[in-house]
Backbone as CSV, one residue per row, in Angstrom:
resi,resn,N_x,N_y,N_z,CA_x,CA_y,CA_z,C_x,C_y,C_z
1,MET,-29.827,48.946,-46.549,-29.124,48.084,-46.898,-29.508,48.043,-48.335
2,ARG,-28.257,47.181,-49.170,-28.853,46.881,-50.570,-28.114,45.704,-50.803
3,THR,-29.267,45.241,-52.357,-29.418,43.727,-52.960,-28.383,43.295,-53.477
4,TYR,-27.210,42.756,-53.195,-26.027,42.413,-54.255,-26.621,41.354,-54.402
5,TYR,-25.827,40.739,-55.755,-25.834,38.949,-56.586,-24.958,38.951,-56.676
6,PHE,-24.475,37.864,-56.525,-22.862,36.661,-56.822,-23.694,36.397,-58.174
7,ASP,-22.775,36.305,-59.530,-23.190,35.886,-60.409,-21.478,35.109,-60.835
8,MET,-21.687,33.809,-61.583,-20.787,33.290,-61.715,-20.432,33.263,-63.221
9,LYS,-19.143,32.771,-63.439,-18.868,33.739,-64.734,-17.611,32.369,-65.046
10,ASP,-17.374,32.013,-66.421,-16.533,30.844,-66.925,-16.806,31.154,-68.272
11,THR,-16.861,30.529,-69.274,-17.512,30.951,-70.694,-19.136,31.298,-70.848
12,ILE,-20.107,30.823,-70.321,-21.364,31.482,-70.211,-21.609,31.934,-68.626
13,PRO,-21.918,32.595,-68.134,-22.613,33.534,-67.703,-23.834,32.526,-66.453
14,THR,-23.765,32.545,-65.384,-24.831,31.990,-64.421,-25.615,33.330,-62.979
15,ARG,-26.828,33.399,-63.792,-27.195,34.974,-62.823,-27.420,33.986,-61.816
16,ASP,-27.360,35.150,-60.748,-27.520,34.523,-59.254,-29.310,36.021,-58.947
17,ARG,-30.025,34.829,-58.599,-31.675,35.882,-58.925,-32.033,35.695,-57.797
18,GLY,-31.278,35.415,-56.583,-31.893,35.990,-55.241,-31.263,37.062,-54.544
19,GLY,-29.657,37.231,-54.327,-29.128,37.861,-53.704,-29.459,38.490,-52.537
20,LEU,-28.241,38.465,-52.144,-27.868,38.824,-50.673,-28.197,40.233,-49.937
21,GLU,-28.316,40.984,-48.691,-28.264,41.984,-48.695,-26.888,42.472,-47.590
22,PHE,-26.132,43.327,-48.340,-25.303,44.126,-47.938,-25.168,46.048,-47.376
23,ALA,-24.486,46.613,-46.474,-24.953,47.882,-45.918,-24.274,48.071,-46.721
24,THR,-22.964,47.583,-47.415,-21.818,48.472,-48.323,-21.474,47.431,-49.161
25,HIS,-20.829,48.368,-50.987,-20.159,47.261,-51.067,-19.193,46.765,-50.523
26,ALA,-18.341,46.830,-49.886,-16.963,46.465,-49.543,-17.688,44.952,-48.757
27,GLY,-18.631,45.443,-48.400,-19.124,44.065,-47.441,-19.184,42.778,-48.246
28,ALA,-20.079,43.207,-49.392,-20.207,42.439,-50.711,-19.297,41.729,-51.199
29,ILE,-18.364,42.672,-50.983,-16.829,42.438,-52.266,-16.142,41.017,-51.366
30,GLU,-16.341,41.400,-50.112,-15.382,40.853,-49.176,-16.261,39.100,-49.135
31,HIS,-17.140,39.103,-49.398,-18.109,38.012,-49.805,-18.596,37.277,-50.847
32,SER,-17.851,37.973,-51.772,-17.299,37.051,-53.046,-16.098,36.710,-52.768
33,ARG,-15.225,37.656,-51.771,-13.399,37.350,-51.707,-13.814,35.728,-51.239
34,ASP,-14.788,35.397,-49.600,-15.173,33.994,-49.431,-15.423,33.350,-49.960
35,LEU,-16.524,33.799,-51.061,-16.777,32.110,-51.757,-16.222,32.062,-52.806
36,ALA,-15.325,32.958,-53.141,-14.521,32.507,-54.399,-13.223,31.124,-53.301
37,ARG,-13.116,31.328,-52.164,-12.058,30.546,-51.784,-13.231,28.999,-51.492
38,ARG,-14.072,28.986,-50.951,-14.293,28.300,-50.904,-14.754,27.718,-52.241
39,LEU,-14.860,28.238,-53.449,-15.119,27.626,-54.689,-13.855,26.652,-55.023
40,ARG,-12.624,27.559,-55.043,-11.334,27.116,-54.888,-11.018,25.650,-54.318
41,HIS,-11.450,25.002,-53.062,-11.638,24.302,-52.803,-12.452,23.069,-53.187
42,ASP,-13.197,22.831,-54.057,-14.498,22.487,-54.375,-13.761,21.392,-55.306
43,PRO,-14.009,20.092,-55.497,-13.665,19.097,-56.095,-13.951,19.642,-57.815
44,ARG,-15.835,19.970,-57.827,-15.951,19.960,-58.852,-16.340,20.517,-59.714
45,ILE,-15.468,22.168,-59.586,-15.014,22.984,-59.722,-13.768,22.936,-60.434
46,THR,-14.208,22.362,-62.725,-12.903,22.144,-63.082,-12.240,23.166,-63.943
47,ASP,-13.290,24.383,-64.335,-12.647,25.822,-64.995,-11.707,26.842,-64.513
48,ARG,-11.073,26.692,-64.897,-9.742,27.291,-64.623,-9.782,28.793,-64.277
49,ARG,-11.153,29.153,-65.406,-11.439,30.708,-65.644,-12.699,31.662,-64.741
50,LEU,-13.422,30.555,-63.771,-14.169,30.928,-63.025,-13.749,31.827,-62.019
51,SER,-14.988,33.057,-62.439,-14.885,34.021,-61.774,-16.096,34.400,-61.117
52,VAL,-15.957,35.195,-59.599,-17.749,35.400,-59.035,-16.988,36.815,-59.454
53,ILE,-18.718,37.337,-59.758,-19.274,39.133,-60.449,-19.985,39.580,-59.292
54,VAL,-19.606,40.716,-58.931,-20.491,41.319,-57.866,-21.040,42.642,-58.509
55,VAL,-22.800,42.132,-58.672,-23.801,43.390,-59.473,-24.055,44.028,-58.269
56,ASP,-24.887,44.893,-58.401,-25.408,46.225,-57.374,-26.876,45.711,-58.042
57,GLU,-27.593,46.246,-57.218,-29.090,46.324,-57.036,-29.460,46.735,-58.564
58,SER,-29.080,47.780,-59.528,-29.014,48.577,-60.423,-28.996,47.915,-61.625
59,GLY,-27.855,46.632,-61.341,-28.088,45.777,-62.377,-25.634,46.088,-63.015
60,THR,-25.240,46.621,-61.739,-24.495,47.792,-61.862,-22.833,46.729,-61.649
61,GLU,-22.256,46.345,-62.655,-21.076,45.182,-61.841,-20.035,45.891,-61.567
62,ILE,-19.475,45.527,-59.908,-18.685,46.505,-58.780,-17.432,45.842,-58.539
63,HIS,-17.278,44.351,-58.811,-16.403,43.481,-59.045,-15.855,42.368,-59.419
64,CYS,-15.316,42.108,-59.502,-15.153,40.737,-60.389,-13.773,39.918,-59.564
65,GLU,-13.803,39.181,-58.534,-13.052,37.808,-58.300,-13.162,36.562,-58.611
66,PRO,-11.717,36.145,-59.354,-11.293,35.560,-59.880,-11.380,34.780,-58.377
67,VAL,-12.018,33.002,-59.110,-11.907,31.881,-58.043,-10.624,31.520,-57.862
68,TYR,-9.807,32.037,-59.313,-8.129,31.178,-59.314,-7.329,32.201,-59.892
69,PRO,-6.854,32.751,-58.970,-5.811,34.324,-59.037,-5.262,33.811,-59.417
70,MET,-4.231,32.755,-58.959,-3.505,33.102,-60.066,-2.847,32.329,-62.023
71,VAL,-4.003,32.044,-61.740,-4.626,31.760,-63.777,-4.221,33.285,-64.779
72,ALA,-5.168,34.056,-63.494,-5.521,34.850,-64.183,-4.038,36.407,-64.342
73,SER,-3.119,35.858,-63.372,-2.509,36.457,-63.061,-1.011,36.261,-64.219
74,VAL,-1.192,35.020,-64.608,-0.563,34.322,-65.260,-0.597,35.091,-66.977
75,SER,-1.653,34.671,-67.113,-2.300,34.961,-67.940,-2.265,36.274,-68.981
76,ILE,-2.608,37.261,-68.122,-1.651,38.829,-67.840,-0.827,38.773,-69.289
77,SER,0.596,37.994,-67.619,1.558,37.863,-68.374,1.910,37.714,-69.049
78,ASP,1.468,36.020,-69.852,2.023,35.985,-70.887,1.072,36.842,-72.006
79,ASN,0.607,37.821,-71.688,-0.429,38.234,-73.122,0.828,38.800,-73.294
80,GLN,1.804,40.235,-71.946,2.441,41.213,-71.829,3.624,40.839,-73.176
81,ALA,4.034,39.208,-72.402,5.338,38.226,-72.751,4.954,38.378,-74.606
82,SER,3.655,37.827,-74.973,3.725,38.383,-76.129,3.387,39.007,-77.443
83,ARG,3.907,40.216,-76.611,3.665,41.577,-77.139,4.839,41.893,-77.912
């Protein structure tokens, strides 16, 4: 089992100091998706740029899961349209 950390990032990253153990990267990534879904329905969350960053025990970022995925895809489209 490896330890994975689930940092929160909007404008300023918030570090997960505890971490959770998963057998694979895929398990940790699926957990980040579940976490993002739960955060999406939390009325206290106001920053639509919030993402869950999965970091392995070596400190390597392995996945970024946007809490509001539609906001991310709109931003990408807007950037491409302005070129």
